[in-house]
C-alpha positions in Angstrom: 111.9 99.9 56.9 111.7 99.8 53.1 114.0 102.9 52.6 117.0 100.8 53.5 115.6 97.3 52.1 118.8 95.4 51.0 117.4 94.4 47.5 120.8 94.6 45.8 122.7 92.2 43.6 125.4 91.9 46.2 123.0 91.2 49.0 122.6 87.6 50.1 119.7 85.9 48.6 119.1 83.9 51.8 118.5 87.3 53.5 116.1 88.4 50.9 114.1 85.1 51.0 114.0 85.4 54.8 112.7 89.0 54.6 110.1 87.9 52.1 109.1 85.1 54.3 108.6 87.3 57.4 106.7 89.9 55.3 104.3 87.1 54.1 103.8 85.8 57.6 103.1 89.3 58.9 100.5 90.1 56.2 98.8 86.6 56.4 98.4 87.1 60.2 96.9 90.5 60.3 94.1 92.4 58.7 94.1 94.7 55.8 95.3 97.5 58.1 98.9 96.0 58.0 99.0 96.0 54.3 97.6 99.6 54.1 100.5 100.5 56.6 103.0 98.7 54.4 101.7 100.6 51.4 101.9 103.9 53.2 105.6 103.3 53.9 106.5 102.7 50.4 106.1 98.9 50.3 104.7 98.6 46.8 107.6 100.6 45.3 110.2 98.5 47.2 108.5 95.2 46.1 108.4 96.4 42.6 112.1 97.5 42.7 113.0 94.1 44.1 111.0 92.4 41.2 112.9 94.4 38.5 116.3 93.7 40.2 115.6 89.9 40.6 113.9 89.4 37.1 117.1 90.8 35.4 119.4 88.1 36.9 120.3 85.2 34.8 119.1 82.5 35.4 116.0 83.9 37.3 116.0 82.9 40.9 112.3 81.3 41.2 112.8 80.7 45.0 112.8 84.4 45.4 110.5 85.4 42.5 107.6 83.3 43.5 107.2 84.7 47.1 107.9 88.2 45.7 105.2 87.8 43.0 102.7 86.4 45.7 103.5 89.4 47.9 102.9 91.9 44.9 99.6 90.2 44.0 98.4 90.6 47.7 99.6 94.1 48.1 98.4 95.2 44.8 94.8 94.4 45.6 94.8 96.9 48.4 96.9 99.6 46.5 94.6 101.7 44.3 97.7 103.3 42.6 99.5 100.0 42.1 98.9 100.1 38.2 100.6 103.6 38.1 103.3 102.4 40.2 104.0 99.5 37.9 104.2 101.7 35.0 106.5 104.2 36.8 108.9 101.3 37.7 108.7 100.0 34.1 107.9 96.5 35.3 105.0 95.8 32.7 107.3 94.3 30.2 109.0 92.4 33.1 105.8 90.8 34.3 104.8 89.9 30.6 108.3 88.5 30.0 108.2 86.3 32.9 104.7 85.1 31.9 105.8 84.1 28.4 108.9 82.3 29.7 106.8 80.2 32.1 103.9 79.2 29.7 105.0 75.6 30.1 105.6 75.9 33.8 102.2 76.3 35.3 103.3 76.9 38.9 105.4 79.9 37.8 102.8 81.0 35.3 100.0 81.3 37.9 102.0 83.9 40.1 102.7 85.9 37.0 98.8 85.9 36.1 98.0 86.9 39.6 100.1 90.0 39.2 99.1 90.6 35.7 95.4 90.6 36.8 96.1 93.2 39.6 98.1 95.4 37.2 95.2 95.5 34.7 92.8 96.7 37.4 94.2 100.1 36.4 92.6 100.8 32.9 95.6 102.9 31.7 98.0 100.1 32.8 95.6 97.4 31.4 95.5 99.2 28.0 99.4 99.3 27.9 99.5 95.5 28.7 97.1 95.0 25.9 99.1 96.9 23.4 102.1 94.7 24.4 100.2 91.6 23.7 98.9 90.5 27.3 95.5 89.3 25.8 97.0 87.1 23.2 99.2 85.5 25.9 96.2 85.0 28.2 94.1 83.5 25.3 96.6 80.9 24.6 96.3 79.7 28.2 92.5 79.4 28.3 92.1 77.8 25.1 91.4 75.1 23.9 89.0 73.7 26.5 90.7 71.5 29.0 90.3 70.5 32.6 94.0 70.2 33.3 95.7 73.0 35.2 92.3 74.3 36.4 93.9 76.9 38.7 96.0 78.3 36.0 93.0 78.6 33.7 91.0 80.3 36.3 93.9 82.9 36.9 94.2 83.5 33.1 90.4 84.1 32.9 90.4 86.5 35.7 93.3 88.3 34.3 91.6 88.6 30.8 88.4 89.9 32.5 90.5 92.6 34.2 92.1 93.5 30.9 88.9 93.9 29.0 87.7 96.6 31.3 89.6 98.8 28.8 87.4 99.6 26.0 90.3 99.9 23.7 91.3 96.3 24.7 87.7 95.2 24.2 87.8 96.7 20.8 91.0 94.8 20.0 89.6 91.7 21.3 86.6 91.9 19.0 88.7 92.7 16.0 91.0 89.7 16.6 88.1 87.2 16.9 88.2 86.7 20.6 84.4 87.1 21.2 83.5 84.1 19.2 86.1 82.0 20.8 84.9 83.1 24.3 81.3 82.0 23.4 82.5 78.6 22.1 84.8 78.2 25.1 81.7 79.0 27.3 79.5 76.4 25.7 82.2 73.8 26.1 82.5 74.5 29.9 78.7 74.6 30.1 78.0 71.4 28.5 81.0 69.6 30.2 80.4 70.9 33.7 77.5 68.6 34.5 78.2 68.5 38.3 78.6 72.4 38.4 82.1 72.1 39.9 83.7 74.9 37.9 81.1 77.6 38.3 83.9 80.2 39.0 85.5 79.5 35.5 82.0 79.7 33.7 81.2 83.0 35.5 84.8 84.4 34.6 84.1 83.7 30.9 80.7 85.6 31.3 82.5 88.5 32.9 84.8 88.7 29.9 81.8 88.8 27.6 80.0 91.4 29.9 83.1 93.7 29.6 83.4 93.4 25.7 79.6 94.0 25.2 80.1 97.3 27.0 81.1 98.8 23.7 78.8 99.1 20.7 81.0 97.0 18.3 81.1 94.3 20.9 77.2 94.2 21.2 76.9 94.0 17.4 79.5 91.2 17.1 77.7 89.4 20.1 74.6 89.6 18.1 75.9 88.5 14.8 77.7 85.4 16.6 74.2 84.3 17.9 75.4 85.2 21.6 71.8 85.9 22.5 70.6 82.4 21.6 73.6 80.6 23.1 73.3 82.5 26.4 69.5 82.3 26.6 69.5 78.5 25.9 72.3 77.8 28.4 70.8 79.7 31.1 67.6 77.7 31.0 69.6 75.0 32.8 70.5 77.1 35.7 67.3 78.7 36.8 66.3 75.9 39.2 69.5 75.9 41.0 70.1 78.8 43.5 73.9 78.0 43.5 74.1 79.0 39.9 72.7 82.4 40.7 76.2 84.1 39.8 76.0 82.7 36.4 72.1 83.4 35.9 72.5 87.0 37.0 75.5 87.7 34.8 73.8 86.2 31.8 70.7 88.2 32.5 72.7 91.4 32.6 74.5 90.6 29.2 71.3 89.6 27.4 69.3 92.9 28.8 72.4 95.0 27.7 72.7 93.3 24.2 69.0 93.3 23.5 68.6 95.4 20.3 67.4 99.0 21.3 64.1 100.0 19.9 61.9 103.1 20.0 58.5 102.9 21.8 55.8 101.5 19.3 54.2 104.9 19.1 54.3 107.7 16.3 55.9 110.0 18.9 56.7 110.0 22.6 55.1 113.4 23.0 51.8 113.6 24.7 48.7 112.9 22.7 47.2 116.1 24.4 48.2 119.6 23.5 47.2 122.7 25.2 47.9 126.4 23.8 49.7 128.1 26.4 48.9 131.8 27.1 50.4 134.0 24.3 50.9 131.0 21.9 48.9 130.6 18.9 49.2 126.8 19.3 50.8 124.4 21.6 54.6 124.3 21.1 56.4 121.1 21.3 59.1 120.6 24.1 62.4 122.3 23.1 65.0 120.3 21.5 67.6 119.4 24.0 65.5 120.8 26.7 66.2 117.8 29.1 70.1 118.0 28.6 70.2 121.8 28.9 68.2 121.4 32.2 70.5 119.1 33.5 73.5 121.0 32.5 72.0 124.1 33.8 71.2 122.4 37.1 74.6 121.3 37.7 76.1 124.7 36.8 73.7 126.6 39.1 74.4 124.1 41.8 78.1 125.0 41.4 77.5 128.8 41.5 75.3 128.3 44.5 77.8 126.3 46.3 80.4 129.0 45.5 78.1 131.6 46.7 77.1 129.7 49.8 80.9 129.4 50.7 81.2 133.2 50.5 78.3 133.8 52.5 79.5 131.2 55.1 82.7 133.2 55.4 80.8 136.4 56.0 78.5 134.8 58.5 81.4 133.4 60.4 83.3 136.9 60.4 80.1 138.4 61.8 79.3 135.8 64.3 82.8 135.5 65.6 82.2 137.8 68.5 78.6 137.1 69.2 79.3 135.4 72.4 80.6 138.9 73.8 77.5 140.8 73.3 75.9 142.0 76.4 72.7 143.7 75.0 70.0 140.9 75.3 67.7 143.0 72.9 70.3 143.0 70.1 70.3 139.2 70.2 66.6 138.9 69.5 65.8 138.1 66.0 63.5 140.7 64.2 61.3 139.0 61.5 61.2 141.1 58.4 58.5 141.0 55.5 60.0 139.2 52.4 58.2 141.7 50.3 57.0 145.5 50.5 53.9 145.7 52.8 51.8 147.5 50.1 51.9 144.3 48.0 50.1 142.3 50.8 46.9 144.1 50.0 46.4 141.8 47.0 45.5 139.0 49.4 42.8 140.8 51.0 40.3 139.2 48.6 41.4 135.8 49.8 40.7 136.8 53.5 37.2 138.1 53.4 36.7 136.6 56.8 38.6 139.5 58.2 35.9 141.9 57.3 32.8 139.8 57.8 30.2 141.3 60.0 28.3 138.2 61.1 25.0 139.5 60.8 23.4 136.2 61.1 24.6 135.8 64.6 21.8 138.2 65.8 19.1 136.7 63.5 20.1 133.2 64.5 19.7 134.0 68.1 16.2 135.4 67.4 15.2 132.5 65.4 16.3 130.0 68.0 13.9 131.5 70.4 10.9 131.0 68.1 12.0 127.5 66.5 12.4 124.6 68.9 12.9 122.3 65.9 16.1 123.9 64.7 17.4 124.3 68.1 17.1 120.6 68.7 18.3 119.4 65.3 21.3 121.5 64.5 23.3 121.2 67.6 22.7 117.6 68.0 23.8 116.8 64.5 26.2 114.0 64.4 29.5 114.6 62.7 28.7 112.4 59.9 25.1 113.2 59.3 23.7 113.4 55.8 20.2 115.0 55.3 17.9 113.0 53.2 15.7 114.2 50.3 12.9 115.5 52.6 15.0 117.5 54.9 16.8 119.2 51.9 13.4 120.4 50.8 12.0 121.2 54.1 11.6 125.0 54.3 13.2 125.1 57.8 16.4 123.5 56.4 18.6 126.6 56.0 22.0 125.2 55.1 22.1 127.1 51.7 21.3 130.5 53.1 23.6 130.0 56.1 26.6 128.9 54.0 29.0 131.5 52.7 30.0 130.4 49.2 32.0 132.5 46.9 32.4 130.4 43.9 32.6 131.8 40.5 29.7 132.0 38.2 28.0 128.6 38.2 24.5 128.6 36.5 23.7 125.0 37.5 24.8 125.0 41.3 22.2 127.2 42.6 19.3 124.9 41.6 21.1 121.7 42.3 18.6 119.5 44.3 20.0 116.2 44.6 19.5 114.1 47.8 22.5 112.7 49.7 23.2 109.4 51.3 23.1 108.9 55.0 26.3 107.6 56.6 24.4 106.1 59.7 22.7 102.7 60.1 21.4 100.9 57.1 17.9 101.2 58.2 18.2 104.9 58.3 19.8 105.4 54.9 17.3 104.0 52.6 16.4 106.3 49.8 13.0 107.5 48.8 12.9 106.1 45.2 10.1 108.5 44.1 12.0 111.4 45.4 15.2 110.0 43.8 13.6 109.8 40.4 12.0 113.2 40.7 15.4 114.7 41.8 17.2 113.0 38.9 14.8 114.5 36.5 15.2 118.0 38.1 18.9 117.6 37.9 18.9 116.6 34.3 16.7 119.6 33.6 18.9 121.9 35.5 22.0 120.4 33.5 20.3 121.1 30.2 19.5 124.7 31.2 23.1 125.1 31.9 24.2 123.5 28.7 21.9 126.0 26.7 23.5 128.9 28.6 27.1 127.7 28.1 27.8 126.1 24.7 31.3 125.1 25.9 29.4 122.6 28.3 26.9 121.3 25.9 27.8 117.6 26.2 26.3 114.7 28.3 28.4 112.7 30.5 27.5 109.0 30.2 28.2 106.0 32.3 29.9 103.4 30.1 27.8 100.3 29.9 28.9 96.7 29.7 28.7 95.0 26.2 25.5 93.8 24.9 26.4 90.2 25.3 27.1 90.3 28.8 23.9 88.6 30.1 24.7 89.3 33.8 24.5 93.0 33.2 21.0 92.8 32.1 20.0 90.5 34.9 21.5 92.5 37.6 20.7 96.0 36.3 17.4 95.6 34.5 15.7 92.4 35.0 12.3 93.6 34.0 13.1 96.2 31.4 15.8 94.6 29.0 14.5 96.7 26.3 15.5 99.8 27.8 19.2 99.0 28.1 20.2 98.9 24.5 23.1 101.1 23.7 22.6 104.2 21.9 24.0 104.6 18.5 27.1 106.1 20.0 27.8 103.1 22.2 26.7 104.5 25.4 23.5 104.4 27.6 21.4 107.5 28.3 22.8 109.0 31.6 19.3 109.4 33.2 18.1 105.8 32.6 21.6 104.3 33.7 21.7 106.5 36.9 18.1 106.0 37.9 18.1 102.2 37.4 21.5 101.8 39.1 20.6 103.9 42.2 17.1 102.2 42.4 18.4 98.8 42.3 21.6 99.2 44.3 21.4 101.6 47.4 24.8 101.5 48.8 26.0 103.7 51.6 29.3 105.4 50.7 30.7 107.9 53.1 30.7 111.6 52.0 29.8 110.6 48.4 26.8 111.4 46.3 26.6 110.0 42.7 24.1 112.9 41.8 26.7 115.4 43.0 29.3 113.9 41.1 27.6 113.8 37.9 26.6 117.4 38.4 30.2 118.3 39.0 31.6 116.1 36.2 29.3 118.1 33.6 31.2 121.2 34.5 34.7 119.9 34.2 36.8 121.1 31.2 39.2 118.6 29.9 41.5 118.7 26.9 40.1 115.4 25.4 36.6 116.5 26.2 35.9 113.6 28.4 32.1 112.3 28.0 32.3 109.1 29.9 32.2 108.5 33.6 34.4 105.8 35.3 32.1 103.7 37.4 34.3 103.8 40.7 34.2 107.7 40.6 30.6 107.8 39.9 29.6 105.0 42.3 31.9 105.7 45.0 33.9 103.2 47.2 34.3 102.2 50.7 37.4 101.5 52.5 39.1 98.2 51.9 37.5 95.7 54.5 41.0 94.5 55.8 44.5 95.6 55.9 46.9 93.9 53.6 50.6 93.5 54.1 53.3 94.3 51.7 53.5 91.5 49.0 56.6 89.4 49.5 58.6 89.4 46.3 58.8 86.0 44.5 62.6 84.8 44.2 64.0 85.5 40.8 61.0 87.2 39.4 62.7 90.0 37.8 65.3 87.9 35.8 62.4 85.6 34.8 60.6 88.6 33.3 63.9 89.8 31.6 64.5 86.4 29.9 60.7 86.3 29.0 61.3 89.4 27.0 64.4 88.1 25.4 62.2 85.1 24.3 60.3 87.4 22.2 63.4 88.3 20.2 64.7 84.7 19.9 61.1 83.3 19.3 59.3 86.0 17.3 56.8 83.5 16.0 55.0 83.4 19.4 54.4 87.1 19.5 51.0 88.3 18.2 51.9 92.1 18.3 48.3 93.3 17.7 47.2 96.8 18.9 43.9 96.4 20.6 43.6 100.0 22.0 45.0 103.4 20.9 43.8 106.7 22.3 45.5 108.4 19.3 43.2 106.7 16.9 39.5 107.8 16.5 38.2 104.3 17.1 40.3 103.7 20.2 40.3 99.9 19.7 40.9 97.8 17.0 37.8 95.9 15.5 37.6 92.1 15.1 39.9 91.1 18.0 37.9 88.3 19.5 39.3 86.6 22.7 41.3 89.6 23.8 40.6 92.1 26.5 38.9 95.6 25.7 40.5 98.6 27.2 39.4 102.2 27.7 40.7 105.3 29.5 39.1 108.4 28.1 37.5 109.5 31.4 38.5 111.9 34.0 42.0 111.1 35.4 42.3 108.2 33.1 45.7 107.4 31.5 46.4 104.6 28.9 47.5 105.5 25.6 48.0 102.2 23.9 47.5 98.6 24.4 49.3 95.9 22.3 48.4 92.1 22.7 51.8 90.3 22.9 50.4 86.7 23.7 47.0 85.3 24.3 47.0 86.5 27.9 49.8 89.2 27.8 49.6 92.8 27.0 52.1 95.7 26.6 50.6 99.1 27.8 52.0 102.5 27.1 51.1 105.5 29.3 50.5 109.0 28.0 53.1 111.7 28.9 52.1 115.0 30.6 50.2 117.5 28.4 52.5 119.4 26.2 55.4 117.2 27.3 57.3 114.1 26.2 58.0 112.7 29.6 56.8 112.2 33.2 55.1 108.8 32.8 54.0 107.3 36.0 50.3 107.5 36.8 47.9 105.0 34.9 44.2 104.4 35.3 42.2 102.4 32.8 39.2 100.2 32.4 39.4 96.6 31.2 36.7 94.2 30.4 35.9 90.9 28.6 38.1 88.8 30.7 38.0 85.1 31.2 37.8 83.4 34.7 40.7 81.9 36.5 43.3 83.0 33.8 46.3 85.1 35.0 46.7 88.1 32.7 50.0 89.7 32.5 50.3 93.4 31.9 53.5 95.2 30.9 53.7 99.1 31.2 56.8 99.6 29.1 57.3 103.5 29.3 58.0 104.1 33.1 60.9 106.5 33.7 61.9 106.3 37.4 65.1 104.4 38.0 63.4 102.2 40.7 60.1 101.8 42.1 58.2 100.7 45.3 56.7 98.0 43.2 60.2 96.2 43.5 59.4 96.3 47.4 56.1 95.0 47.9 53.8 97.7 46.5 50.7 96.6 44.4 48.4 98.3 42.1 44.8 98.7 43.0 41.9 97.1 41.3 38.0 97.8 41.3 35.6 95.3 40.2 31.9 96.6 39.1 30.5 93.2 39.9 31.8 93.2 43.4 30.6 96.8 43.7 27.1 95.8 42.8 27.2 92.8 45.1 27.7 95.2 48.1 31.5 95.3 48.1 32.6 98.6 46.3 36.1 98.7 47.1 39.5 99.4 45.6 41.7 96.7 46.6 45.2 95.9 46.3 46.0 93.3 43.5 48.6 91.8 41.4 51.4 89.1 41.6 54.6 88.6 40.0 55.2 92.3 40.3 58.5 93.7 39.4 60.1 96.8 37.9 63.1 96.7 35.7 65.0 98.4 32.8 63.8 97.4 29.2 65.2 97.6 25.8 63.1 100.7 24.7 65.1 104.0 24.3 64.3 107.4 23.2 65.4 108.1 19.6 66.7 111.6 18.4 63.8 111.7 15.8 61.0 111.0 18.3 61.7 112.8 21.6 63.3 116.1 20.9 66.6 116.2 22.4 66.2 113.4 25.2 68.0 110.8 23.2 69.3 107.9 25.2 66.7 108.0 28.1 66.0 104.6 29.2 62.6 103.2 29.8 61.5 100.8 32.6 58.8 98.2 32.6 56.3 97.7 35.3 55.0 94.2 35.0 52.2 92.5 37.1 49.8 89.6 36.7 46.2 89.6 37.7 43.6 86.9 37.9 40.2 88.7 37.7 37.5 87.6 40.3 34.7 87.2 37.7 34.1 86.4 34.2 33.1 89.2 31.8 33.5 91.8 34.6 34.3 95.4 34.1 37.4 96.1 36.3 39.5 99.3 36.8 43.3 99.3 37.4 45.3 102.2 38.8 48.6 103.2 40.1 47.0 104.3 43.4 43.5 104.8 44.7 42.2 107.5 42.2 40.8 110.8 43.4 39.5 112.9 40.6 38.7 116.6 40.5 35.0 116.0 40.3 35.3 113.8 43.3 37.0 116.7 45.1 34.3 119.3 44.1 31.3 117.0 45.0 33.0 116.2 48.3 33.2 119.9 49.1 29.4 120.3 48.3 28.7 117.3 50.6 31.0 118.9 53.4 29.3 122.2 53.2 25.9 120.7 53.6 27.2 118.4 56.3 28.8 121.1 58.6 27.1 122.9 61.5 26.7 126.4 60.3 26.3 127.7 64.0 29.7 126.3 64.9 31.8 126.1 61.6 32.6 129.1 59.4 33.1 127.8 55.9 33.7 129.9 52.9 34.7 128.5 49.5 36.3 130.8 47.1 38.0 130.5 43.7 41.7 131.0 44.0 42.0 131.3 40.3 40.9 129.7 37.0 43.3 127.2 35.7 44.6 127.4 32.1 42.0 124.8 31.3 39.3 126.7 32.7 38.6 125.0 35.8 38.0 126.8 39.1 40.8 126.0 41.8 39.0 126.2 45.1 40.3 127.9 48.3 38.6 127.0 51.5 38.4 129.0 54.7 37.6 126.8 57.8 37.5 128.2 61.4 34.9 128.5 64.3 32.1 131.1 64.3 32.7 133.7 66.9 30.6 133.2 70.0 28.8 136.4 69.6 29.1 139.8 67.9 30.8 141.3 71.1 33.9 143.1 70.6 36.0 140.6 72.5 34.7 137.6 70.5 35.2 139.3 67.1 38.8 140.5 68.1 39.5 136.8 69.1 38.2 135.7 65.7 40.1 138.2 63.6 43.4 137.7 65.6 43.5 133.8 65.1 46.7 132.9 63.3 46.5 131.2 59.9 47.3 127.6 58.9 47.8 126.9 55.2 47.3 123.5 53.9 47.7 122.3 50.3 47.5 119.0 48.5 47.9 117.5 45.0 50.8 119.7 43.9 51.7 116.7 41.7 48.7 115.3 40.0 49.9 111.7 40.4 50.0 111.8 44.3 46.3 110.7 44.8 47.2 109.5 48.3 47.6 113.2 49.2 44.0 114.0 48.2 42.8 111.1 50.4 44.8 112.6 53.4 43.2 116.0 52.5 39.8 114.5 52.4 40.1 112.9 55.8 41.5 116.3 57.0 38.6 118.4 55.7 35.9 115.7 57.1 37.8 116.1 60.5 37.9 119.9 60.6 34.1 120.4 60.1 33.1 117.5 62.4 31.9 117.8 65.9 35.0 116.3 67.4 36.2 118.2 70.5 39.6 118.3 69.1 38.4 119.7 65.7 36.2 122.3 67.6 39.3 123.4 69.6 41.4 123.6 66.5 38.8 125.9 64.7 38.7 128.1 67.8 42.4 128.6 67.7 43.1 128.8 64.0 41.8 130.0 60.7 42.6 127.2 58.1 43.3 128.2 54.5 43.2 125.2 52.3 43.8 124.5 48.7 42.7 120.9 48.4 43.9 120.5 44.8 46.5 122.9 43.4 46.9 121.1 40.1 43.3 120.5 38.9 44.2 120.3 35.1 46.9 117.8 35.8 44.6 115.5 37.8 41.7 115.8 35.2 43.8 115.1 32.1 45.4 112.1 33.8 
């Protein structure tokens, strides 16, 4: 019991030594619980009192001091308030005095250093020790380099690292030249420790450097002392040995922290695209300090909500206190109430037109069924994935347009759209009639021209980007007999009609639920801020599911630190860096001329996102994404085209302005790649691609001048390497499987035609017009009533609603693919889908953020 612990001058020293011996044995036998129990009973205070009493005796009794110091060091590691207790007992000067008196006696000194390290773990106590000269004392012990008294040197380095956790101590150490001394000392230990027997000493020195470089003065002095070169050179010898990971990881952390901070190599981090918001004459830049204010406001509101929640909880508890005594069962039933006045619900009637539909066609259809055996046989037996061909669309008996219920906005081109669809059955049954295809293409083009004449805002022609003129394979595959017709137009593009006609004539793939003609027709009506006029090949051509499942990529050991060190090499060896801009969406020309041997980038198509590409080395490129419209942040989605690649060469891409703190790319995720050559050889698939993938914080920061109040925001790098499957191919790289707005709209056209109008009630309305002028579709899917009898109609009108939405965030393209499968299932002939339609009315918004998706 420490309250009556006999640590008095008059006490027998043998008794004290015996007590200390018993305590040491007790604590060494048990777990940390005994130490915590001892601390809770005042053990730390009692030991400190004993230290002050024993240290003041002359001469000091080391037979008592040494076990006492050992106990203090052990107990202090578990006592979180040990530093404060040391100050309260006025024991800091005593510990430093004992260390100074024993500089020549290493057995006694090492015990003092152990206690000194534990005391310095408290920043306040460490600062006090630093003011009293603790760092100078420790620095005398560790310098100059010597392999004598290794245990003492190690204890001194650990104590110095603990002292340097205090920023004032770090500042004092820099001003007194300790940083340069630590660098020289680390070099000596690194060069002389050939057998790697003193890893703990080398890492201890690195920890001292790590703490010093936590302050700006320390980082500046570290750079001036050539610290980057010294550590970078030394770590090269450690990369191949896993036992040296503690050293390698610490060096990597120091180098990344001390790398001079730079702004992104763009004029401004604000988005290249600006859109005038309603009520504003022009687009306003993000408010200065918006992010900081948002964060602050968010925290404050959280606090207020928490307080209000506590008050509400008290009220609820007082009300619910006697609920178990209630005997009236009816009072216990919850009564749902409307969350708004009932008269306000009338505004939604326009979105529920099915409740007032009279189903006149049910009678006419029953009469027509009696007189037409063809329709009675064809429609009910239509498979769930049947696509009418060109002949069936034009057949007078095919009434899918008349039977559909479409309530889109004014769309002058849609009524006359006569484009055949592909069939998703056997290949023998899905061959197109080339003559019909050409004729329909001409008709679609004429319709589009008419639309453009009526609507000047749409007077632009979408074109499929060609491959370069020097790509011989393009001529051989696309146009073997008419090379003269493929020369690019003066604008650098091919005429849409020629490209589409020749492509579809030579390569008749069967892409489920996709029509290139429908896609082109829809893409012409899309309004984007950059006014896209090019079509990405994967979106136009379509794609099939990957032929096989691919597991998560196993991360290569040490890949992240290798990439960080590779970035540091740019700073140390700037002569190897090319630094040439090869693509810039902010410039009129987009790509810099006269750059032979480098890749060609492009992203000005729907959902594309690549702002700038800089060639760093021959096969390495830094890429910058564009921020959200009218914003300076939210950089995640990327989708771009790359061409002119060499065969069997790993190209490295670094997307340097990511913002998330971490990413699934660190845990096995891969980006997706689409090869045009593979597609034209019958394999149109987005495939997972990339190796040496990792995601890490880089040296780019937001500056006050460029990002309007978000100063200090860190950027992260997503780096990956790709070996392209073909030479001079055209490949597309994306964050995830892209799904554009035009794809969604053309998919709805296909589904409307694909459905069985006798069984599936389908209504497509416009929920609203987006700020960009694009319709946001609202779908209604349910089962047609069995008849016009009162009971069948009441069952129809009383079906509960199910609301489904997707693509709230434009970068979540995976949500669109889930929605695509959901829609295909709901209109299919599957018995479960039929049952769901009969039980529910589905209200579906397949893309809630069209403008975000369109503008990438």
